[in-house]
LOKOL-659735 format. One record per residue (C-alpha): residue in one letter; x, y, z. Coordinates in Angstrom, 2 decimals. Last residue first. Layout:
+-----+---------+---------+---------+
| res |      px |      py |      pz |
+-----+---------+---------+---------+
|   a |       X |       Y |       Z |
...
+-----+---------+---------+---------+
This chain:
+-----+---------+---------+---------+
| res |      px |      py |      pz |
+-----+---------+---------+---------+
|   r |   -5.83 |   18.19 |   36.75 |
|   l |   -6.15 |   14.45 |   37.22 |
|   t |   -7.57 |   14.51 |   40.75 |
|   p |   -7.52 |   12.25 |   43.82 |
|   a |   -5.34 |    9.70 |   41.95 |
|   n |   -6.26 |    6.06 |   42.50 |
|   r |   -7.71 |    5.56 |   39.00 |
|   l |   -4.74 |    7.36 |   37.46 |
|   d |   -2.27 |    5.17 |   39.34 |
|   t |   -4.11 |    2.04 |   38.19 |
|   a |   -3.99 |    3.23 |   34.58 |
|   d |   -0.19 |    3.36 |   34.72 |
|   y |    0.92 |    6.61 |   33.16 |
|   v |    3.34 |    7.09 |   30.25 |
|   v |    4.93 |   10.45 |   29.43 |
|   f |    6.04 |   11.44 |   25.94 |
|   e |    8.40 |   13.64 |   23.89 |
|   s |   11.61 |   14.23 |   25.87 |
|   n |   11.30 |   10.96 |   27.78 |
|   a |    9.03 |    9.59 |   30.47 |
|   f |    8.06 |    6.25 |   31.97 |
|   v |    6.03 |    5.17 |   34.99 |
|   p |    4.55 |    8.66 |   35.22 |
|   r |    3.90 |   10.29 |   38.60 |
|   v |    0.44 |   11.80 |   38.97 |
|   r |   -0.21 |   15.28 |   40.33 |
|   s |    1.15 |   17.46 |   37.50 |
|   l |   -0.34 |   15.57 |   34.58 |
|   q |    1.57 |   15.74 |   31.30 |
|   n |   -0.10 |   17.52 |   28.37 |
|   a |    2.97 |   19.26 |   26.90 |
|   r |    5.00 |   16.08 |   27.32 |
|   k |    2.63 |   14.25 |   25.04 |
|   l |    0.42 |   11.68 |   26.69 |
|   v |    0.45 |    7.89 |   26.91 |
|   f |   -2.12 |    6.04 |   29.04 |
|   y |   -1.35 |    2.50 |   30.20 |
|   d |   -3.45 |   -0.52 |   31.17 |
|   i |   -6.66 |    0.10 |   29.24 |
|   p |   -9.76 |   -2.05 |   29.68 |
|   l |  -12.06 |    1.02 |   29.79 |
|   s |  -13.39 |    2.32 |   33.12 |
|   l |  -10.63 |    4.92 |   33.25 |
|   m |  -11.79 |    6.60 |   30.05 |
|   a |  -14.40 |    8.87 |   31.67 |
|   p |  -11.73 |   10.12 |   34.08 |
|   l |   -9.53 |   11.18 |   31.10 |
|   r |  -11.95 |   13.67 |   29.54 |
|   q |  -10.92 |   16.48 |   31.92 |
|   s |   -7.37 |   16.10 |   30.59 |
|   s |   -8.63 |   17.69 |   27.38 |
|   f |   -7.99 |   16.63 |   23.81 |
|   p |   -9.80 |   18.29 |   20.91 |
|   p |  -10.03 |   16.00 |   19.10 |
|   a |  -11.52 |   12.50 |   18.70 |
|   m |   -9.24 |   10.20 |   20.68 |
|   t |  -11.21 |    8.52 |   23.48 |
|   g |  -14.94 |    8.06 |   22.94 |
|   r |  -15.17 |    8.96 |   19.25 |
|   w |  -12.20 |    6.78 |   18.38 |
|   r |  -13.40 |    3.77 |   20.37 |
|   q |  -16.93 |    3.86 |   18.99 |
|   w |  -15.66 |    4.51 |   15.47 |
|   w |  -13.13 |    1.67 |   15.61 |
|   e |  -15.76 |   -0.79 |   16.81 |
|   e |  -18.16 |    0.04 |   13.98 |
|   g |  -15.45 |    0.04 |   11.32 |
|   v |  -13.85 |   -3.13 |   12.67 |
|   s |  -17.20 |   -4.93 |   12.50 |
|   e |  -17.51 |   -3.98 |    8.83 |
|   f |  -14.24 |   -5.72 |    8.01 |
|   y |  -12.02 |   -5.18 |    4.96 |
|   k |  -12.19 |   -1.47 |    4.18 |
|   m |  -12.75 |   -0.93 |    7.92 |
|   q |   -9.07 |   -1.75 |    8.23 |
|   s |   -8.18 |    1.89 |    7.51 |
|   g |   -9.36 |    2.79 |   11.01 |
|   s |   -6.20 |    1.26 |   12.47 |
|   a |   -4.18 |    4.24 |   11.25 |
|   w |   -6.14 |    6.79 |   13.29 |
|   d |   -5.55 |    5.09 |   16.61 |
|   v |   -7.45 |    2.81 |   18.97 |
|   w |   -6.85 |    0.67 |   22.04 |
|   v |   -3.21 |    0.02 |   21.16 |
|   a |   -1.91 |   -3.50 |   21.83 |
|   r |    1.77 |   -4.10 |   22.51 |
|   r |    4.33 |   -5.62 |   20.14 |
|   s |    6.63 |   -2.68 |   21.02 |
|   e |    7.84 |   -1.68 |   17.54 |
|   a |    4.62 |   -2.21 |   15.60 |
|   r |    2.31 |   -0.82 |   18.28 |
|   f |    4.57 |    2.20 |   18.82 |
|   l |    4.59 |    2.99 |   15.10 |
|   a |    0.79 |    2.78 |   15.08 |
|   p |    0.65 |    5.17 |   18.05 |
|   y |    3.18 |    7.42 |   16.22 |
|   s |    1.03 |    8.04 |   13.15 |
|   a |   -0.66 |   11.27 |   14.17 |
|   r |   -4.41 |   11.61 |   13.60 |
|   g |   -5.19 |   12.80 |   17.13 |
|   a |   -2.37 |   11.82 |   19.49 |
|   d |   -3.98 |   13.26 |   22.65 |
|   p |   -5.68 |   10.08 |   23.89 |
|   f |   -2.74 |    7.72 |   23.21 |
|   l |   -4.05 |    4.46 |   24.70 |
|   f |   -2.09 |    1.33 |   25.59 |
|   m |   -3.25 |   -2.25 |   26.30 |
|   s |   -1.00 |   -4.89 |   27.86 |
|   s |   -1.22 |   -8.48 |   26.54 |
|   g |    2.56 |   -8.95 |   26.29 |
|   w |    2.93 |   -7.81 |   29.88 |
|   t |    4.95 |   -4.65 |   30.52 |
|   n |    8.58 |   -3.85 |   31.39 |
|   r |   10.84 |   -5.04 |   28.56 |
|   d |    8.59 |   -4.47 |   25.52 |
|   a |    7.15 |   -1.31 |   27.05 |
|   w |   10.61 |    0.17 |   27.62 |
|   d |   11.63 |   -0.69 |   24.04 |
|   a |    8.47 |    0.94 |   22.74 |
|   m |    9.20 |    4.10 |   24.72 |
|   r |   12.74 |    4.20 |   23.37 |
|   a |   11.48 |    3.67 |   19.80 |
|   v |    8.83 |    6.38 |   20.20 |
|   a |   11.50 |    8.85 |   21.36 |
|   a |   13.73 |    7.82 |   18.43 |
|   e |   10.87 |    8.49 |   16.03 |
|   a |   10.44 |   11.92 |   17.59 |
|   s |   14.15 |   12.70 |   17.10 |
|   h |   14.11 |   11.36 |   13.52 |
|   s |   11.32 |   13.75 |   12.63 |
|   r |    7.77 |   12.57 |   12.25 |
|   i |    6.35 |   11.78 |    8.86 |
|   r |    4.63 |   13.71 |    6.15 |
|   f |    4.51 |   11.79 |    2.90 |
|   p |    4.23 |   14.01 |   -0.12 |
|   a |    0.92 |   14.57 |   -1.92 |
|   i |    1.45 |   16.30 |   -5.26 |
|   e |    5.24 |   15.91 |   -5.25 |
|   s |    5.32 |   17.58 |   -8.69 |
|   l |    8.84 |   16.41 |   -9.54 |
|   p |    7.96 |   12.73 |   -9.80 |
|   a |    4.97 |   13.41 |  -12.05 |
|   l |    6.42 |   16.15 |  -14.26 |
|   l |    9.63 |   14.27 |  -15.09 |
|   v |    8.20 |   12.09 |  -17.87 |
|   l |    6.32 |   15.03 |  -19.39 |
|   t |    9.52 |   17.07 |  -19.49 |
|   f |   11.26 |   14.12 |  -21.13 |
|   w |    8.65 |   14.14 |  -23.91 |
|   l |    8.89 |   17.90 |  -24.45 |
|   a |   12.70 |   17.86 |  -24.52 |
|   a |   12.63 |   15.11 |  -27.15 |
|   e |   10.22 |   17.15 |  -29.30 |
|   r |   12.49 |   20.16 |  -29.06 |
|   p |   15.60 |   18.09 |  -29.77 |
|   r |   14.34 |   16.45 |  -32.98 |
|   r |   17.58 |   14.81 |  -34.06 |
|   a |   16.00 |   11.44 |  -34.94 |
|   a |   17.85 |    9.80 |  -32.05 |
|   a |   16.50 |   12.53 |  -29.74 |
|   a |   12.97 |   11.89 |  -30.95 |
|   r |   13.38 |    8.16 |  -30.37 |
|   i |   14.69 |    8.77 |  -26.85 |
|   g |   11.79 |   11.09 |  -26.05 |
|   a |    9.22 |    8.66 |  -27.45 |
|   l |   10.62 |    5.89 |  -25.25 |
|   a |   10.51 |    8.18 |  -22.22 |
|   c |    6.94 |    9.18 |  -23.05 |
|   l |    5.99 |    5.51 |  -23.35 |
|   m |    7.56 |    4.60 |  -20.01 |
|   s |    5.84 |    7.45 |  -18.16 |
|   a |    2.52 |    6.63 |  -19.82 |
|   i |    2.99 |    3.01 |  -18.77 |
|   a |    3.49 |    4.02 |  -15.12 |
|   v |    0.67 |    6.59 |  -15.03 |
|   t |   -2.02 |    4.47 |  -16.68 |
|   y |   -0.84 |    1.38 |  -14.80 |
|   v |   -1.21 |    3.20 |  -11.46 |
|   l |   -4.75 |    4.07 |  -12.52 |
|   t |   -5.58 |    0.47 |  -11.56 |
|   r |   -5.88 |    2.02 |   -8.10 |
|   a |   -9.48 |    2.77 |   -9.04 |
|   p |  -10.26 |   -0.91 |   -8.42 |
|   q |   -9.93 |   -0.55 |   -4.64 |
|   l |  -10.19 |   -4.33 |   -3.96 |
|   a |  -10.93 |   -3.99 |   -0.23 |
|   p |  -13.30 |   -1.04 |   -0.74 |
|   v |  -14.98 |   -2.97 |   -3.61 |
|   l |  -15.88 |   -6.09 |   -1.62 |
|   s |  -18.97 |   -4.51 |   -0.02 |
|   w |  -20.79 |   -4.06 |   -3.33 |
|   r |  -22.88 |   -0.90 |   -2.90 |
|   l |  -24.48 |   -1.21 |   -6.38 |
|   y |  -24.46 |    2.56 |   -6.96 |
|   e |  -21.55 |    3.89 |   -4.91 |
|   l |  -19.45 |    0.77 |   -4.84 |
|   l |  -19.83 |   -1.05 |   -8.16 |
|   l |  -20.78 |    1.94 |  -10.31 |
|   g |  -18.24 |    4.34 |   -8.83 |
|   s |  -15.48 |    1.75 |   -9.04 |
|   a |  -16.32 |    1.08 |  -12.68 |
|   p |  -16.36 |    4.84 |  -13.37 |
|   v |  -12.77 |    5.04 |  -12.04 |
|   s |  -11.54 |    1.72 |  -13.41 |
|   l |  -12.18 |    2.91 |  -16.97 |
|   i |   -9.18 |    5.24 |  -16.84 |
|   g |   -6.87 |    2.51 |  -15.55 |
|   f |   -8.22 |   -0.03 |  -18.02 |
|   l |   -7.31 |    2.42 |  -20.80 |
|   p |   -3.72 |    2.54 |  -19.56 |
|   l |   -3.67 |   -1.30 |  -19.62 |
|   v |   -5.19 |   -1.61 |  -23.12 |
|   v |   -2.85 |    0.42 |  -25.33 |
|   c |    0.63 |   -0.22 |  -23.93 |
|   f |   -0.10 |   -3.83 |  -22.96 |
|   w |   -1.61 |   -4.74 |  -26.32 |
|   r |    1.10 |   -2.93 |  -28.24 |
|   l |    3.78 |   -4.81 |  -26.29 |
|   q |    2.22 |   -8.09 |  -27.33 |
|   l |    2.35 |   -7.11 |  -30.99 |
|   n |    5.87 |   -5.70 |  -31.11 |
|   l |    6.45 |   -1.98 |  -30.64 |
|   w |    8.96 |   -0.15 |  -32.86 |
|   v |    6.38 |    0.86 |  -35.50 |
|   w |    4.11 |    2.36 |  -32.86 |
|   i |    6.70 |    4.82 |  -31.50 |
|   r |    4.96 |    8.13 |  -32.23 |
|   t |    1.44 |    6.68 |  -32.02 |
|   t |    2.22 |    5.28 |  -28.58 |
|   a |    3.44 |    8.69 |  -27.38 |
|   w |    0.09 |   10.26 |  -28.31 |
|   v |   -1.86 |    7.49 |  -26.60 |
|   a |    0.23 |    7.84 |  -23.43 |
|   c |   -0.08 |   11.63 |  -23.51 |
|   v |   -3.86 |   11.27 |  -23.84 |
|   w |   -3.80 |    8.92 |  -20.84 |
|   i |   -1.86 |   11.45 |  -18.78 |
|   a |   -4.38 |   14.17 |  -19.69 |
|   l |   -7.25 |   11.86 |  -18.74 |
|   y |   -5.47 |   11.13 |  -15.48 |
|   i |   -5.15 |   14.80 |  -14.56 |
|   w |   -8.74 |   15.47 |  -15.60 |
|   i |   -9.89 |   12.71 |  -13.26 |
|   e |   -8.62 |   14.62 |  -10.22 |
|   r |  -11.37 |   17.10 |   -9.30 |
|   a |  -14.51 |   15.27 |  -10.38 |
|   a |  -12.91 |   12.00 |   -9.27 |
|   w |  -12.21 |   13.00 |   -5.65 |
|   l |  -15.17 |   12.33 |   -3.36 |
|   s |  -17.16 |   10.47 |   -6.02 |
|   v |  -14.30 |    7.97 |   -6.22 |
|   w |  -15.03 |    6.53 |   -2.78 |
|   v |  -11.96 |    4.48 |   -1.79 |
|   y |   -9.83 |    7.61 |   -1.27 |
|   s |  -12.27 |    8.71 |    1.47 |
|   t |  -10.96 |    6.10 |    3.89 |
|   r |  -11.81 |    7.66 |    7.29 |
|   f |  -14.87 |    9.87 |    6.77 |
|   q |  -16.16 |    8.31 |    3.55 |
|   q |  -15.49 |    4.94 |    5.11 |
|   l |  -17.54 |    5.82 |    8.17 |
|   a |  -20.47 |    7.05 |    6.07 |
|   a |  -20.41 |    3.87 |    3.97 |
|   l |  -20.21 |    1.80 |    7.15 |
|   q |  -23.42 |    3.38 |    8.43 |
|   n |  -25.19 |    3.09 |    5.09 |
|   s |  -24.43 |   -0.63 |    4.99 |
|   i |  -22.28 |   -2.18 |    2.28 |
|   k |  -24.04 |   -4.79 |    0.24 |
|   a |  -22.88 |   -8.38 |    0.25 |
|   f |  -21.30 |  -10.83 |   -2.16 |
|   l |  -17.75 |  -12.01 |   -1.43 |
|   p |  -18.06 |  -11.96 |    2.34 |
|   q |  -14.78 |  -11.53 |    4.29 |
|   p |  -14.80 |  -14.11 |    7.08 |
|   e |  -13.94 |  -12.91 |   10.60 |
|   t |  -11.33 |  -14.34 |   12.94 |
|   v |   -8.67 |  -15.39 |   10.42 |
|   g |   -5.47 |  -16.25 |   12.31 |
|   p |   -4.11 |  -18.84 |    9.92 |
|   q |   -4.94 |  -19.05 |    6.18 |
|   l |   -5.33 |  -22.71 |    5.17 |
|   q |   -8.40 |  -22.19 |    2.97 |
|   a |   -6.85 |  -19.08 |    1.41 |
|   l |   -3.72 |  -21.07 |    0.56 |
|   n |   -5.80 |  -23.60 |   -1.38 |
|   a |   -7.57 |  -20.92 |   -3.42 |
|   l |   -4.30 |  -19.15 |   -4.20 |
|   l |   -2.68 |  -22.39 |   -5.33 |
|   l |   -5.62 |  -23.13 |   -7.64 |
|   v |   -5.31 |  -19.68 |   -9.21 |
|   f |   -1.55 |  -20.20 |   -9.44 |
|   v |   -1.94 |  -23.37 |  -11.48 |
|   a |   -4.47 |  -21.75 |  -13.82 |
|   l |   -2.08 |  -18.84 |  -14.44 |
|   i |    0.66 |  -21.30 |  -15.46 |
|   s |   -1.57 |  -22.51 |  -18.27 |
|   l |   -2.17 |  -18.87 |  -19.22 |
|   a |    1.57 |  -18.33 |  -19.59 |
|   p |    1.98 |  -21.44 |  -21.76 |
|   r |   -0.88 |  -20.31 |  -24.07 |
|   l |    0.35 |  -16.72 |  -24.44 |
|   l |    2.95 |  -17.22 |  -27.18 |
|   r |    0.91 |  -19.62 |  -29.28 |
|   r |   -2.17 |  -17.45 |  -28.92 |
|   l |   -0.46 |  -14.22 |  -29.93 |
|   r |   -1.15 |  -14.33 |  -33.70 |
|   r |   -4.81 |  -15.15 |  -33.06 |
|   e |   -5.42 |  -11.83 |  -31.33 |
|   f |   -8.98 |  -11.71 |  -29.94 |
|   i |   -9.05 |  -14.47 |  -27.34 |
|   f |   -5.37 |  -14.60 |  -26.36 |
|   a |   -5.12 |  -10.80 |  -26.34 |
|   l |   -8.19 |  -10.57 |  -24.11 |
|   l |   -6.72 |  -13.16 |  -21.74 |
|   a |   -3.36 |  -11.36 |  -21.54 |
|   v |   -5.12 |   -8.03 |  -20.96 |
|   s |   -7.13 |   -9.54 |  -18.12 |
|   w |   -3.96 |  -11.09 |  -16.69 |
|   f |   -2.36 |   -7.66 |  -16.39 |
|   p |   -5.51 |   -6.07 |  -14.95 |
|   a |   -5.80 |   -8.88 |  -12.32 |
|   a |   -2.23 |   -8.59 |  -10.99 |
|   t |   -2.79 |   -5.53 |   -8.79 |
|   p |   -6.21 |   -6.59 |   -7.47 |
|   v |   -4.93 |  -10.15 |   -6.76 |
|   h |   -1.97 |   -9.23 |   -4.58 |
|   y |    0.82 |  -11.67 |   -3.73 |
|   v |   -0.80 |  -14.75 |   -5.26 |
|   l |   -1.43 |  -12.86 |   -8.50 |
|   a |    2.07 |  -11.38 |   -8.66 |
|   l |    3.51 |  -14.88 |   -8.31 |
|   g |    1.40 |  -15.93 |  -11.29 |
|   g |    2.61 |  -12.96 |  -13.32 |
|   a |    6.24 |  -13.82 |  -12.62 |
|   l |    5.65 |  -17.49 |  -13.50 |
|   g |    3.67 |  -16.60 |  -16.62 |
|   g |    6.47 |  -14.33 |  -17.79 |
|   l |    9.04 |  -17.06 |  -17.15 |
|   l |    7.01 |  -19.52 |  -19.18 |
|   p |    6.09 |  -16.98 |  -21.87 |
|   k |    9.59 |  -15.64 |  -22.61 |
|   e |    8.82 |  -13.75 |  -25.85 |
|   r |   10.74 |  -10.55 |  -25.00 |
|   a |    7.42 |   -8.70 |  -24.55 |
|   l |    6.30 |  -11.62 |  -22.43 |
|   l |    9.35 |  -11.20 |  -20.21 |
|   g |    8.83 |   -7.45 |  -19.94 |
|   m |    5.17 |   -7.81 |  -19.04 |
|   a |    6.01 |  -10.42 |  -16.40 |
|   l |    8.68 |   -8.14 |  -14.91 |
|   l |    6.21 |   -5.25 |  -14.73 |
|   v |    3.73 |   -7.60 |  -13.08 |
|   l |    6.36 |   -8.78 |  -10.56 |
|   g |    7.13 |   -5.22 |   -9.48 |
|   f |    3.42 |   -4.51 |   -9.09 |
|   a |    2.93 |   -7.66 |   -7.01 |
|   f |    5.66 |   -6.75 |   -4.51 |
|   a |    4.36 |   -3.20 |   -4.13 |
|   r |    0.77 |   -4.42 |   -3.68 |
|   p |    1.80 |   -6.96 |   -1.04 |
|   t |    3.60 |   -4.24 |    0.94 |
|   a |    7.30 |   -3.64 |    1.65 |
|   e |    7.35 |    0.16 |    1.60 |
|   p |    8.96 |    2.52 |   -0.93 |
|   d |    6.04 |    2.20 |   -3.37 |
|   t |    7.11 |    3.15 |   -6.87 |
|   v |    3.89 |    3.98 |   -8.71 |
|   l |    2.35 |    5.09 |   -5.45 |
|   v |   -1.32 |    4.95 |   -4.47 |
|   a |   -3.69 |    7.48 |   -2.94 |
|   p |   -6.74 |    6.76 |   -5.12 |
|   g |   -7.36 |   10.52 |   -5.41 |
|   p |   -3.89 |   11.89 |   -5.94 |
|   l |   -1.46 |    9.41 |   -7.51 |
|   m |    2.05 |    9.76 |   -6.12 |
|   a |    4.74 |    9.27 |   -8.73 |
|   g |    7.62 |    6.96 |   -9.56 |
|   l |   11.29 |    7.75 |  -10.12 |
|   n |   11.55 |    4.10 |  -11.16 |
|   v |   10.02 |    5.04 |  -14.52 |
|   l |   13.02 |    7.28 |  -15.22 |
|   a |   15.54 |    4.65 |  -14.15 |
|   a |   13.94 |    1.98 |  -16.35 |
|   v |   13.92 |    4.34 |  -19.34 |
|   l |   17.61 |    5.17 |  -18.79 |
|   l |   18.45 |    1.47 |  -18.54 |
|   a |   16.71 |    0.89 |  -21.87 |
|   s |   18.78 |    3.68 |  -23.45 |
|   a |   22.00 |    2.10 |  -22.23 |
|   d |   20.98 |   -1.42 |  -23.31 |
|   g |   19.88 |   -0.46 |  -26.80 |
|   l |   16.27 |    0.26 |  -27.70 |
|   t |   14.30 |   -2.06 |  -29.99 |
|   a |   10.90 |   -1.65 |  -28.25 |
|   a |   11.52 |   -5.11 |  -26.76 |
|   r |   14.60 |   -3.56 |  -25.10 |
|   a |   12.33 |   -0.95 |  -23.50 |
|   l |   10.01 |   -3.66 |  -22.18 |
|   l |   13.02 |   -5.62 |  -20.91 |
|   f |   14.31 |   -2.57 |  -19.02 |
|   v |   10.83 |   -1.95 |  -17.63 |
|   g |   10.75 |   -5.51 |  -16.29 |
|   l |   14.28 |   -5.29 |  -14.91 |
|   m |   13.30 |   -2.14 |  -13.02 |
|   a |   10.24 |   -3.84 |  -11.56 |
|   a |   12.16 |   -7.01 |  -10.66 |
|   f |   14.81 |   -4.88 |   -8.92 |
|   r |   12.07 |   -3.32 |   -6.83 |
|   y |   10.85 |   -6.86 |   -6.17 |
|   l |   14.20 |   -7.95 |   -4.76 |
|   l |   14.75 |   -4.76 |   -2.77 |
|   q |   11.30 |   -5.10 |   -1.22 |
|   q |   11.95 |   -8.72 |   -0.33 |
|   a |   15.16 |   -7.80 |    1.46 |
|   i |   13.34 |   -4.95 |    3.21 |
|   l |   10.68 |   -7.33 |    4.51 |
|   t |   13.06 |   -9.98 |    5.85 |
|   t |   15.49 |   -7.50 |    7.38 |
|   k |   12.69 |   -5.69 |    9.21 |
|   f |   11.01 |   -8.94 |   10.23 |
|   d |   14.08 |  -10.25 |   12.03 |
|   l |   16.05 |  -12.99 |   10.35 |
|   r |   16.55 |  -16.57 |   11.53 |
|   g |   16.67 |  -17.59 |    7.88 |
|   a |   14.16 |  -20.40 |    8.14 |
|   e |   11.91 |  -18.65 |   10.65 |
|   h |   11.76 |  -15.13 |    9.20 |
|   l |   11.96 |  -16.42 |    5.64 |
|   f |    8.97 |  -18.68 |    6.29 |
|   l |    7.06 |  -15.91 |    8.09 |
|   t |    7.62 |  -13.55 |    5.17 |
|   v |    6.59 |  -16.12 |    2.57 |
|   e |    3.43 |  -17.14 |    4.45 |
|   d |    2.48 |  -13.53 |    5.23 |
|   y |    2.79 |  -12.25 |    1.67 |
|   i |    1.20 |  -15.38 |    0.21 |
|   t |   -1.97 |  -13.40 |   -0.48 |
|   y |   -5.72 |  -13.98 |   -0.44 |
|   t |   -6.26 |  -14.15 |    3.33 |
|   l |   -3.98 |  -11.27 |    4.29 |
|   y |   -6.58 |   -9.08 |    6.00 |
|   p |   -5.64 |   -9.97 |    9.57 |
|   h |   -8.20 |   -8.88 |   12.18 |
|   t |   -6.62 |   -9.75 |   15.56 |
|   a |   -3.48 |   -7.72 |   14.86 |
|   v |   -5.34 |   -4.52 |   14.02 |
|   l |   -7.88 |   -4.42 |   16.86 |
|   d |   -5.30 |   -5.40 |   19.48 |
|   r |   -6.30 |   -7.66 |   22.35 |
|   s |   -4.08 |  -10.66 |   21.56 |
|   l |   -1.19 |   -8.38 |   20.62 |
|   f |    1.37 |  -10.95 |   21.78 |
|   g |    0.72 |  -14.53 |   22.83 |
|   p |    0.00 |  -15.49 |   19.23 |
|   a |    3.74 |  -15.35 |   18.33 |
|   d |    4.39 |  -15.62 |   14.57 |
|   l |    0.83 |  -14.87 |   13.49 |
|   r |    0.77 |  -12.09 |   16.09 |
|   e |    4.00 |  -10.57 |   14.81 |
|   l |    2.85 |  -10.79 |   11.20 |
|   i |   -0.37 |   -8.91 |   11.97 |
|   p |    1.60 |   -6.38 |   14.03 |
|   l |    3.96 |   -5.89 |   11.03 |
|   l |    1.22 |   -5.28 |    8.48 |
|   l |   -0.28 |   -2.30 |   10.29 |
|   q |    2.86 |   -0.16 |   10.59 |
|   t |    3.88 |   -1.70 |    7.26 |
|   d |    1.16 |    0.36 |    5.61 |
|   g |    2.87 |    3.68 |    6.33 |
|   k |    6.21 |    4.76 |    7.79 |
|   l |    7.26 |    1.49 |    9.39 |
|   y |   10.14 |    0.82 |    7.01 |
|   i |   11.54 |    2.66 |    4.03 |
|   p |   12.96 |    1.18 |    0.84 |
|   l |   15.81 |    2.95 |   -0.96 |
|   a |   15.69 |    5.16 |   -4.05 |
|   d |   13.18 |    7.43 |   -2.37 |
|   h |   10.44 |    8.47 |   -4.78 |
|   l |    7.79 |    9.66 |   -2.40 |
|   s |   10.26 |   12.14 |   -0.99 |
|   l |   10.00 |   12.48 |    2.77 |
|   t |    8.81 |   15.83 |    4.06 |
|   y |    9.72 |   16.97 |    7.56 |
|   i |    7.74 |   17.50 |   10.72 |
|   e |    9.06 |   18.90 |   14.00 |
|   t |    6.99 |   18.01 |   17.04 |
+-----+---------+---------+---------+
């Protein structure tokens, strides 16, 4: 199937291209428990410490909106919050409105971070993307001396995604403790933080659909460690840090250099954010290595502390843009060109672009999902034995509301649940590990699978499919069991 590259820095949100392929089935099952009751993804929700599901389900019910509209509307709102936050940060650095808008636009170009596999400007409607936009807004509001509004934005970020909001609140706490001149400003914001911490704890107790508790203090087993290194290698910093850390050290040096050039235009709270948050990003890499690879703390894969590097990259981008504008105003064109070149390096590099299926293949999956939604039971189980690591089984699950026995995407949930890792590996190894051969199908017929989906190139000549289009053929498992041969 034809593959094309999607820019990581799309101006508009995208839907069902990455994490939302797993988030949507969880939301669908919380909304209608009769669907996806046998699916490994939907029956292991990992949204305990976030209001992402509560807010989305409320908007879905109260507004009578489908999930796509609900999620994209939220994504647009929090993308605007991110741009407004950067605009306010630039205004706090004494830039005019036009220059501040330019800085916000440049930071919004985003970047893909190799290693931790995270985006500065995430085009999908995920808890982390929502929280990051709110954190940038909170920083901007505090920089403009709006502590109540800043605390509210930061508190919302916390209840959307704790790992993303925690670095921001850590800096605020450190500034409150060690910088006496900021205590009056930060005290209202920290009071609001306490309210949101209590709200988060109460929401976690009422979380629906939780089938397996996530232990706070436990050691990761050797077996799960090996599985995570195979499937979610970005969590284990030892697998990428030696190669990628030099990039982030260079970005951090640029951030420090830019800060020294514009120091006199930064107010006190802005200095704290611009100095400490990028440093936290750098320190998160050895911290992740210590906590996961030495102490084997099982919570670290879910928290992914190394993703704090997103603050290093985002703030460095903003600082370089500010330095570039100041250099241009001072009639130093060469220096200004250097700073703007640094700003544009990350979004132009496209280090790890998304690779997604073409529109024609997506349409084929959509037609197959529509057929499944109208012609199969809500508890039906599908298997895509020749899909390998492709994403279309996850796309099918999300669009059809039908269970998928196993696929590559669902393996990412082993970050949250050890039982999922063990079950996923058994299913993957037994049915989908390449290479595919039709001779392996008879051994799968004893599994609780209702429909087998194959690519057109691998269709069976002696069994009639129950559905077919230009890309896929679907076989009823009963027909395969009754067939004299599958060759």
